[in-house]
C-alpha positions as CSV (number, residue, x, y, z in Angstrom):
1,M,0.1,0.1,0.0
2,R,0.9,3.6,-0.8
3,Y,0.4,6.2,2.2
4,G,-0.4,9.7,1.5
5,T,-2.5,12.6,3.2
6,L,-4.5,15.5,2.6
7,A,-2.0,18.5,1.1
8,H,-3.3,21.0,3.5
9,T,-2.5,18.7,6.3
10,V,0.7,20.7,6.4
11,G,-1.1,24.2,6.1
12,C,-2.2,26.2,3.3
13,L,1.0,27.8,1.9
14,P,2.5,28.9,-1.7
15,L,2.7,26.2,-3.9
16,N,6.9,26.0,-3.8
17,E,6.6,26.0,0.2
18,L,3.6,23.6,0.4
19,T,5.6,21.0,-2.0
20,A,8.8,21.5,-0.2
21,E,7.1,21.0,3.1
22,L,5.3,17.9,1.8
23,Q,8.5,16.5,0.7
24,R,9.9,16.1,4.1
25,H,7.3,13.6,5.3
26,D,7.1,9.9,4.1
27,I,4.2,9.9,1.9
28,S,3.7,8.7,-1.7
29,F,1.0,10.9,-2.7
30,V,-1.3,13.4,-1.7
31,Q,-5.3,14.5,-1.9
32,L,-5.1,18.2,-3.2
33,A,-7.9,20.3,-2.3
34,L,-6.6,23.5,-4.4
35,S,-8.2,26.0,-2.3
36,K,-7.3,24.8,1.2
37,A,-3.5,23.9,0.5
38,I,-2.4,26.5,-2.3
39,Q,-2.3,30.2,-1.2
40,D,-0.6,31.8,-3.7
41,L,-2.9,30.7,-6.9
42,D,-6.4,31.6,-7.6
43,T,-8.1,28.1,-8.3
44,S,-11.7,29.5,-8.2
45,T,-14.1,28.2,-10.3
46,G,-13.2,29.3,-13.8
47,K,-9.5,30.3,-13.7
48,L,-8.3,26.4,-14.1
49,S,-6.7,25.9,-17.3
50,P,-4.5,23.1,-19.0
51,G,-1.3,25.3,-18.1
52,L,-2.1,26.0,-14.6
53,A,-3.1,22.4,-13.8
54,N,0.1,21.4,-15.5
55,Y,1.9,24.0,-13.5
56,I,0.9,22.7,-10.3
57,G,1.2,18.9,-11.3
58,E,5.0,19.4,-12.3
59,A,5.8,21.3,-8.9
60,F,4.2,18.2,-7.2
61,E,6.3,16.1,-9.7
62,R,9.6,17.7,-8.9
63,A,9.0,17.1,-5.3
64,G,8.6,13.1,-5.9
65,I,4.9,13.1,-4.9
66,R,1.9,12.0,-7.0
67,I,-1.4,13.9,-7.0
68,G,-3.4,10.9,-6.3
69,V,-6.8,12.4,-5.8
70,L,-8.3,16.1,-6.3
71,G,-10.5,16.7,-3.3
72,C,-13.6,18.8,-4.3
73,Y,-16.1,18.3,-1.5
74,I,-19.4,19.9,-2.8
75,N,-22.9,19.2,-1.3
76,P,-24.5,17.2,-4.3
77,V,-27.9,17.6,-2.7
78,H,-27.8,21.2,-1.7
79,P,-31.4,22.3,-1.2
80,D,-31.1,25.4,-3.1
81,P,-31.2,24.5,-6.7
82,A,-28.9,27.4,-7.8
83,V,-26.2,27.0,-5.1
84,R,-26.4,23.0,-6.1
85,R,-25.9,24.1,-9.6
86,Q,-22.7,26.2,-8.8
87,E,-21.3,22.9,-6.9
88,I,-21.7,21.0,-9.7
89,E,-20.1,23.2,-12.1
90,R,-17.0,23.3,-10.0
91,F,-16.8,19.8,-9.6
92,K,-17.1,19.3,-13.3
93,E,-14.3,21.7,-13.9
94,H,-12.2,19.7,-11.4
95,L,-13.2,16.5,-13.8
96,R,-12.1,18.4,-16.9
97,Y,-8.9,19.3,-15.7
98,A,-7.7,16.2,-13.1
99,R,-5.7,14.7,-15.9
100,H,-3.6,17.8,-16.2
101,F,-2.7,17.7,-12.6
102,G,-1.9,14.1,-13.1
103,A,-4.8,12.9,-11.1
104,P,-7.0,9.9,-12.1
105,M,-9.9,10.9,-9.9
106,V,-11.9,13.7,-8.2
107,A,-13.8,13.1,-5.0
108,T,-16.6,14.3,-2.7
109,E,-19.2,13.1,0.0
110,T,-22.8,13.4,-0.4
111,G,-24.7,15.7,2.0
112,A,-26.5,15.6,4.8
113,L,-29.0,12.9,5.1
114,T,-31.4,15.1,7.1
115,T,-31.0,17.8,4.1
116,F,-34.8,17.4,3.3
117,Q,-36.5,16.6,6.4
118,E,-37.5,20.1,7.2
119,L,-39.4,20.4,3.8
120,D,-40.9,16.8,4.1
121,P,-40.5,15.1,7.5
122,F,-41.6,11.6,5.7
123,R,-40.1,11.6,2.9
124,Y,-36.7,13.5,3.2
125,E,-34.7,10.4,2.9
126,E,-36.5,9.5,-0.6
127,I,-35.9,13.2,-2.1
128,G,-32.2,13.4,-0.9
129,W,-31.8,10.0,-2.9
130,E,-33.4,11.3,-5.9
131,T,-31.6,14.5,-5.6
132,L,-28.1,12.5,-5.2
133,R,-28.7,10.3,-8.1
134,A,-29.3,13.0,-10.3
135,T,-26.1,14.8,-9.8
136,V,-24.3,11.8,-9.6
137,E,-25.6,11.0,-13.0
138,E,-24.5,14.1,-14.3
139,L,-21.2,14.2,-12.8
140,A,-20.6,10.5,-13.9
141,E,-21.5,11.6,-17.5
142,E,-18.9,14.4,-17.3
143,A,-16.2,11.9,-15.6
144,D,-16.4,9.5,-18.5
145,K,-15.8,12.2,-21.1
146,W,-12.5,13.1,-19.5
147,G,-11.5,9.5,-18.5
148,V,-11.5,9.9,-14.8
149,F,-13.0,8.8,-11.7
150,L,-15.9,10.4,-9.8
151,G,-15.2,9.3,-6.4
152,L,-17.9,9.0,-3.9
153,E,-17.3,8.6,-0.1
154,G,-20.0,7.2,2.4
155,V,-20.4,8.6,5.6
156,S,-23.1,7.1,8.5
157,S,-24.8,10.5,8.6
158,H,-24.7,11.3,4.8
159,T,-27.0,10.5,2.0
160,L,-24.6,7.6,1.2
161,S,-25.0,6.4,4.8
162,S,-24.6,2.5,4.3
163,P,-22.6,-0.2,2.5
164,E,-26.0,-1.0,1.0
165,K,-26.8,2.6,-0.1
166,M,-23.3,2.9,-1.8
167,R,-24.1,-0.6,-3.8
168,R,-27.6,0.9,-4.8
169,I,-25.9,4.1,-6.1
170,L,-23.7,2.2,-8.1
171,D,-26.5,-0.1,-9.4
172,E,-28.6,2.9,-10.3
173,V,-26.3,4.8,-12.1
174,P,-24.5,1.9,-14.0
175,T,-21.2,3.3,-15.4
176,S,-17.6,2.1,-14.9
177,S,-16.6,6.0,-14.3
178,I,-17.8,5.9,-10.6
179,G,-15.4,4.5,-7.9
180,V,-15.5,4.2,-3.9
181,V,-13.6,6.2,-1.7
182,F,-13.9,3.8,1.1
183,D,-13.5,5.5,5.0
184,P,-14.6,2.6,7.1
185,C,-14.6,4.8,10.2
186,N,-16.8,7.4,8.7
187,L,-19.4,4.8,7.7
188,I,-19.0,3.0,10.9
189,G,-19.9,6.5,13.0
190,E,-21.0,5.8,16.1
191,D,-21.8,1.9,15.4
192,I,-18.4,1.0,16.8
193,D,-19.6,-2.7,18.1
194,R,-20.7,-3.4,14.4
195,Q,-17.2,-1.9,12.7
196,D,-16.3,-5.7,11.3
197,E,-19.6,-6.4,10.0
198,I,-19.5,-3.0,8.2
199,V,-16.0,-3.6,7.2
200,D,-17.0,-6.8,5.6
201,S,-20.1,-5.8,4.3
202,S,-18.5,-3.0,2.4
203,F,-16.0,-5.3,0.7
204,K,-18.5,-7.8,-0.2
205,L,-20.9,-5.3,-1.6
206,F,-18.4,-2.7,-3.3
207,G,-14.7,-4.2,-3.0
208,D,-14.0,-4.3,-6.4
209,R,-15.3,-0.8,-7.1
210,I,-12.8,0.7,-4.5
211,I,-10.3,3.3,-5.9
212,L,-9.1,5.1,-2.6
213,A,-9.2,4.5,1.0
214,H,-9.2,6.9,3.7
215,L,-7.8,6.1,7.2
216,K,-8.3,7.5,10.6
217,D,-9.2,6.1,13.8
218,I,-12.0,6.1,16.7
219,Y,-11.1,7.3,20.1
220,Y,-13.3,7.5,23.5
221,S,-12.5,10.3,26.3
222,D,-15.0,11.4,29.1
223,N,-17.6,8.8,27.6
224,T,-17.9,10.6,24.0
225,M,-16.3,9.3,20.6
226,H,-14.4,11.2,18.3
227,Q,-12.1,10.7,15.6
228,G,-8.1,10.9,15.5
229,P,-5.0,9.7,14.3
230,P,-4.9,6.4,12.8
231,G,-3.6,3.4,14.7
232,G,-3.9,4.1,18.2
233,G,-7.9,4.0,18.8
234,A,-10.9,1.4,18.7
235,F,-10.8,0.8,15.0
236,H,-9.4,-2.8,14.1
237,T,-6.3,-0.9,12.0
238,A,-4.4,-4.1,11.2
239,T,-7.2,-6.3,10.2
240,F,-8.6,-3.6,8.2
241,L,-5.3,-3.1,6.4
242,S,-4.8,-6.8,5.8
243,K,-8.4,-6.7,4.3
244,L,-7.5,-4.0,2.2
245,Q,-4.3,-5.7,0.8
246,E,-6.3,-8.7,-0.1
247,H,-9.1,-7.0,-2.1
248,K,-6.9,-4.0,-3.4
249,P,-3.2,-4.3,-3.2
250,M,-0.7,-1.2,-3.6
251,I,-4.1,1.0,-3.1
252,D,-3.5,4.4,-2.3
253,V,-4.2,5.3,1.5
254,S,-4.9,9.0,2.5
255,L,-4.4,9.5,6.4
256,E,-6.9,12.0,7.9
257,N,-7.2,13.3,11.4
258,I,-3.3,14.1,11.8
259,T,-1.1,16.8,12.0
260,G,2.3,17.3,9.8
261,P,4.4,16.4,12.9
262,Q,2.3,13.3,13.2
263,I,2.4,12.0,9.5
264,N,5.9,10.1,9.6
265,E,5.2,8.2,12.6
266,T,1.7,7.2,11.5
267,V,3.0,5.8,8.3
268,A,5.9,3.9,10.4
269,L,3.1,2.6,12.7
270,L,0.8,1.4,9.8
271,E,3.6,-0.4,8.1
272,K,4.2,-2.1,11.6
273,L,0.8,-3.0,11.9
274,S,0.3,-4.1,8.2
275,S,3.4,-6.4,8.6
276,K,2.0,-8.5,11.2
């Protein structure tokens, strides 16, 4: 497996400073959210071009770091159609230029499960699903045009809230341009006692469609649960890494909920756990 992290883990910096800082860490790739990581370039909607994308991609290449994924985390079920349209167009622009960055995918989560609850307390999940499906259909069509993946990430409190719903969207939008960004802790949510069941179900239902893994951990303090650095909490990290390697050898694993100084020690810990 190859380990990476969010580029803005080390801060929002001028491009050359950002790549120099990331180069100090034991990572192979980054998940790059342009506006969160790059301070000195305007990457807002409408500003991207092949030249700008190549310029950024080449800076990372000189540092020996791949851009494994462009993060463009929109709300694909935003209740305001005008805002949702702006979000969709921003994501489509990322899809058009992803290959010029050297990135094979653009990823997003799917918006809160309760988005339409105030509008319709009885049918809000159905309305949210219909909205999500329409957005995913449009984005998947754009991804297919440019030969990149639309990466969808499930979260227990979002429209794609379970392994079963992830399988459902893959079936209802039947295109090979959709891939799964698998974050087991996000799908587990607070259901920590069912973690193995949820992970195993995920691999069974969409293991062949996973294109990127996110990794964090689940911690308890003062009888409350929170997420934190991978490898030191209640999540069965070693078991997960073993299953991930079995289903998707050499997959990219993006580390989350860490700070810059924690990157190297976390990578070392995970390499130790995965070798057991």
